[in-house]
C-alpha positions in Angstrom: 15.7 12.1 -14.1 16.7 8.5 -13.9 16.7 7.8 -10.3 17.2 4.5 -8.7 14.8 3.4 -5.3 17.0 1.0 -2.9 15.4 -0.8 -0.2 16.1 -4.0 1.6 13.2 -6.3 0.5 10.0 -6.0 -1.3 7.3 -7.9 1.0 4.3 -6.2 1.8 4.9 -2.9 3.8 4.5 0.5 4.3 8.3 1.0 2.9 7.1 -1.1 -0.5 3.4 0.9 -0.8 5.4 4.1 -0.4 8.4 3.3 -2.9 5.8 1.8 -5.6 3.7 5.2 -5.6 5.7 7.1 -5.6 7.6 5.3 -8.5 4.0 5.0 -10.1 3.7 9.1 -10.0 7.1 9.8 -10.7 6.6 7.8 -13.8 3.2 9.2 -15.4 5.7 12.8 -14.4 8.3 11.7 -16.9 10.9 10.6 -15.0 13.1 6.8 -15.5 12.5 4.5 -12.2 14.3 1.6 -11.0 14.4 -0.4 -8.1 16.7 -3.2 -6.5 16.2 -4.6 -3.5 16.8 -8.2 -2.1 13.2 -9.0 -4.1 9.8 -10.2 -2.5 6.5 -10.8 -3.1 5.5 -6.8 -4.8 8.0 -7.0 -7.2 5.7 -8.4 -9.6 3.1 -5.3 -8.6 6.1 -3.1 -9.6 7.2 -4.5 -12.9 3.5 -4.4 -13.6 3.7 -0.8 -13.2 6.7 -0.6 -15.7 9.3 -0.4 -13.2 11.9 -2.6 -13.4 13.5 -4.2 -10.3 17.4 -5.6 -9.7 17.6 -8.2 -7.0 20.9 -7.9 -5.3 21.4 -10.2 -2.2 21.2 -7.2 0.7 18.6 -9.1 2.8 20.1 -8.3 6.4 19.1 -6.1 8.9 22.9 -4.9 10.3 24.9 -2.5 8.5 28.4 -4.6 9.0 27.0 -7.6 6.7 29.1 -8.9 4.4 26.1 -8.9 1.9 26.5 -5.3 1.5 29.9 -5.3 0.6 29.6 -8.4 -1.9 26.5 -6.5 -3.9 28.3 -3.1 -3.9 30.6 -4.0 -7.1 27.6 -5.3 -8.9 25.3 -2.4 -7.6 28.2 0.5 -8.7 28.5 -1.4 -12.6 24.8 -1.9 -12.5 24.2 2.1 -11.9 26.7 2.8 -14.4 25.2 1.0 -17.2 21.7 2.4 -16.3 23.0 6.1 -16.3 21.6 6.5 -12.6 21.1 9.8 -11.4 20.4 10.1 -8.4 19.7 7.3 -5.6 17.1 7.2 -2.9 17.6 4.6 0.1 15.0 3.4 2.4 16.2 1.5 4.9 19.5 1.8 7.6 21.3 -1.5 5.0 20.5 0.6 2.2 21.5 4.3 3.6 25.3 2.5 4.0 25.1 0.8 0.2 24.2 4.1 -0.8 26.8 6.3 0.8 29.5 3.6 -0.4 28.0 3.5 -3.9 27.5 7.3 -4.2 31.4 7.6 -3.4 32.6 5.2 -5.9 30.1 6.0 -8.9 29.8 9.2 -8.2 26.2 9.6 -8.0 23.9 11.5 -5.6 21.7 10.3 -2.7 19.3 11.5 -0.5 17.3 8.9 1.8 13.8 9.4 3.8 13.8 8.7 7.0 10.1 6.8 7.6 10.1 6.8 11.4 12.3 7.0 14.4 15.8 5.7 15.1 17.6 3.9 18.3 21.0 6.3 18.7 23.6 3.5 17.8 27.3 3.0 17.5 27.1 2.4 13.5 24.8 5.8 12.8 28.1 7.8 14.5 30.8 5.9 12.4 28.6 6.0 9.1 25.9 8.6 9.1 25.2 7.7 6.0 22.2 10.2 5.5 23.1 11.7 2.2 22.9 14.5 0.6 19.7 15.7 1.5 17.3 13.6 4.2 13.5 13.5 3.3 11.6 13.4 7.2 8.0 11.8 7.1 6.4 14.3 9.4 7.9 17.4 11.6 8.9 15.1 14.7 10.9 12.8 12.6 12.9 16.0 11.4 13.2 17.3 14.7 14.2 14.0 15.7 17.3 13.4 13.0 18.2 17.0 14.1 18.1 16.5 18.1 19.4 13.1 18.3 21.7 12.5 15.8 22.4 16.1 14.7 21.7 16.1 11.3 22.0 19.6 9.8 18.8 21.4 9.7 20.0 22.5 6.3 19.9 19.1 5.0 16.4 18.1 5.9 13.6 18.1 4.4 10.0 17.6 5.6 7.8 15.4 2.8 4.5 14.2 4.7 3.5 10.9 3.3 0.3 10.6 0.7 -1.8 8.1 -0.6 -3.0 7.9 -4.5 -7.0 9.1 -2.8 -9.0 8.9 -5.7 -7.3 5.1 -6.5 -7.4 4.3 -2.5 -10.9 5.3 -2.4 -12.0 3.9 -5.4 -10.6 0.3 -4.6 -12.5 0.8 -1.5 -15.7 1.6 -2.9 -15.9 -1.4 -5.0 -15.8 -3.9 -1.5 -19.3 -4.4 -0.7 -19.3 -4.3 3.6 -21.3 -6.9 3.5 -19.7 -9.3 1.6 -16.6 -8.5 2.7 -18.0 -8.9 6.2 -19.1 -12.6 5.2 -16.1 -13.7 3.8 -14.3 -12.5 7.2 -17.2 -14.9 8.8 -18.6 -11.7 10.5 -22.6 -11.4 11.3 -23.8 -8.6 9.0 -24.8 -6.6 12.0 -22.0 -6.8 14.1 -20.2 -3.5 14.8 -16.2 -4.0 13.9 -13.5 -2.1 15.1 -10.5 -2.4 12.9 -6.6 -2.4 12.9 -3.7 -2.4 10.1 0.0 -2.5 11.9 2.9 -5.4 11.9 2.3 -8.0 14.9 4.9 -6.4 17.1 4.8 -5.2 20.8 5.3 -2.0 20.0 1.8 -1.7 18.0 0.0 -2.0 21.5 -2.8 -5.1 19.8 -3.1 -6.7 23.4 -4.3 -3.3 24.9 -6.6 -2.9 21.8 -8.3 -7.3 22.5 -8.1 -6.3 25.5 -10.6 -3.2 25.0 -12.5 -4.9 22.9 -12.8 -7.9 25.5 -14.0 -5.5 28.4 -16.6 -4.3 26.2 -17.9 -7.7 25.1 -20.7 -7.6 28.1 -21.8 -4.3 26.7 -22.1 -4.8 23.4 -22.4 -8.6 22.1 -21.8 -8.5 18.4 -18.7 -6.3 18.8 -15.8 -7.7 16.8 -12.4 -7.0 16.0 -10.6 -7.3 12.7 -6.6 -7.4 12.9 -4.8 -6.9 9.6 -1.0 -7.6 9.4 1.8 -10.5 10.4 4.7 -10.3 12.8 6.5 -12.3 15.1 3.7 -11.1 17.9 1.1 -13.1 16.3 1.2 -16.2 17.9 0.8 -14.4 21.6 -1.8 -12.3 20.2 -3.7 -15.4 19.1 -3.2 -17.1 22.6 -4.1 -14.2 24.4 -7.5 -14.3 22.1 -7.5 -18.1 23.0 -7.7 -17.9 27.1 -10.2 -14.8 26.6 -12.7 -16.7 25.0 -13.0 -14.4 22.5 -11.7 -16.6 18.8 -15.4 -15.6 17.6 -14.9 -11.9 17.8 -11.8 -11.5 16.5 -10.1 -11.9 12.9 -6.9 -12.2 12.3 -6.3 -11.3 8.1 -2.5 -11.7 8.1 -0.7 -9.5 5.7 -2.8 -8.2 2.7 -1.9 -6.4 -0.5 -4.9 -4.3 -0.2 -5.5 -3.4 2.9 -9.3 -0.8 1.7 -11.0 -4.3 1.5 -11.3 -4.9 5.2 -11.7 -1.2 6.0 -15.0 -1.5 3.9 -16.0 -3.9 6.7 -14.9 -1.6 9.9 -17.1 1.2 11.5 -14.0 2.3 13.8 -10.3 2.1 12.9 -7.8 2.3 15.5 -3.8 2.5 15.9 -2.8 1.5 19.3 0.9 2.0 18.7 2.8 2.4 22.8 6.0 4.2 20.7 6.8 6.7 18.5 5.1 6.5 15.4 6.6 8.6 12.3 3.6 9.3 10.6 0.9 6.0 10.5 -0.1 5.7 7.0 -3.1 3.3 7.5 -4.9 6.4 10.1 -4.7 8.7 6.2 -6.4 5.2 4.4 -9.3 5.0 6.8 -10.1 8.9 7.4 -9.9 9.0 3.6 -12.1 6.3 3.7 -14.7 8.3 6.3 -13.9 6.0 9.0 -13.6 7.7 12.3 -10.0 6.7 13.8 -8.6 6.1 17.6 -5.0 6.7 18.2 -2.7 7.0 20.9 -1.4 10.3 22.0 1.6 10.0 20.7 4.7 11.9 19.3 3.7 12.3 16.1 0.1 11.0 15.9 -1.0 13.8 18.1 0.4 16.3 15.3 -1.8 14.8 13.0 -5.0 14.4 15.2 -6.8 16.9 17.1 -8.8 15.0 19.9 -13.0 15.2 19.3 -12.2 17.1 16.0 -10.9 15.0 13.2 -10.2 11.8 15.7 -9.9 10.8 18.8 -6.7 10.5 21.1 -6.4 8.1 23.7 -3.3 7.6 26.4 -1.2 4.4 25.2 -1.6 1.1 27.5 -4.9 2.1 29.0 -6.9 -0.3 28.3 -10.0 1.5 30.3 -9.3 4.7 28.0 -9.2 2.5 25.0 -12.6 1.2 25.6 -14.0 4.6 26.5 -13.3 5.9 23.2 -14.9 2.9 21.7 -17.9 2.8 23.4 -18.6 6.6 22.5 -18.2 6.4 18.7 -20.8 3.5 18.9 -22.9 4.5 21.2 -22.9 8.7 19.7 -23.2 9.3 16.1 -23.6 12.4 16.0 -19.8 12.3 17.7 -19.3 9.7 15.2 -20.0 11.0 11.9 -18.8 14.4 13.0 -15.1 13.1 13.4 -15.2 10.7 10.4 -16.3 13.8 8.2 -13.6 16.2 9.4 -11.2 12.9 9.3 -11.6 12.5 5.3 -11.3 16.4 4.8 -7.8 16.2 6.6 -7.2 13.1 4.2 -7.8 15.1 1.2 -6.1 18.3 2.2 -2.6 16.8 3.4 -2.4 13.6 2.6 -2.8 13.5 -1.3 0.4 11.7 -3.2 0.2 14.1 -6.0 1.3 17.1 -3.4 4.0 14.3 -2.3 5.4 13.6 -5.4 5.8 17.5 -6.0 7.6 17.6 -2.9 9.8 15.0 -3.4 10.5 16.5 -7.1 11.8 19.8 -5.3 13.9 17.9 -3.0 15.5 15.8 -6.3 15.8 18.8 -8.5 17.9 20.2 -5.5 20.3 17.6 -5.2 20.6 17.0 -9.6 19.9 20.0 -10.6 22.4 22.5 -8.3 
């Protein structure tokens, strides 16, 4: 099949990595993959993997933006020229663009729901879900059905996956001592880490406060925060005001998060609101890191408390600090959780499984 993946941009982030992983694997399975977006810092990586990219000026968050409708005629001509058989859209803006392009170019389209959405008027006027909607977890599927009345016949649950052998290989190539040295972290420090966009919903503030509350108890405790976003200045000011600058490292966005994972002992995702999947959790689990996550939908469908991870209540600094303390002080529980987490990642989150299930969805639409 000739498949076009549509997304708003190709900057570092979960959707970009999703398309890169899926596109690379689909190419190996004999499909022709194209990507269209407004561009971004990851374009070169796509081209190096043999995935051509076409740039359109669609960098906007508004489904009513003139950019969508200005790009539409050019996109349709390109789709026709490339003989695209299926359009796969990944963001709200590109869902709307795909809906119009599908209708005018007579090419079917599907969408992936990478998380939960707010109920806005635009979704009612122009749903733009496509002939199939891929939900990245069961809770996301329920959300589509209950909040937006998407027909269950259209919804397909395909859990995200990662290229486990490749990710673990890259992780294994990073010497923990060297990584810690690069980030100016003492060799014998106990390191807590998290990977997420720096926005309020991800709960970084509560993680910082939890680590700070343990400072007297564990003098060498260090925190690595991977990611960037509009909340960074607030978080850096909080760290400064708490006197933690020697104990917290902000790495910014990284193309390869396997490097900081090599330096950490405990992975934490302290999100406050619903998470669609939590790919960073799967990556940490694959690398045999014990994980602590908040007891929210859909993270609590992936993690069984004190079996393959620890669940804590969101916004609860004492609860989070207690979980970190437990894993530091009890190596038996720490190792048991890490091992069970690794088994979970291997059984549920492989890229091969994910791509096979996506292929089935594509064939439903193209070959019907």
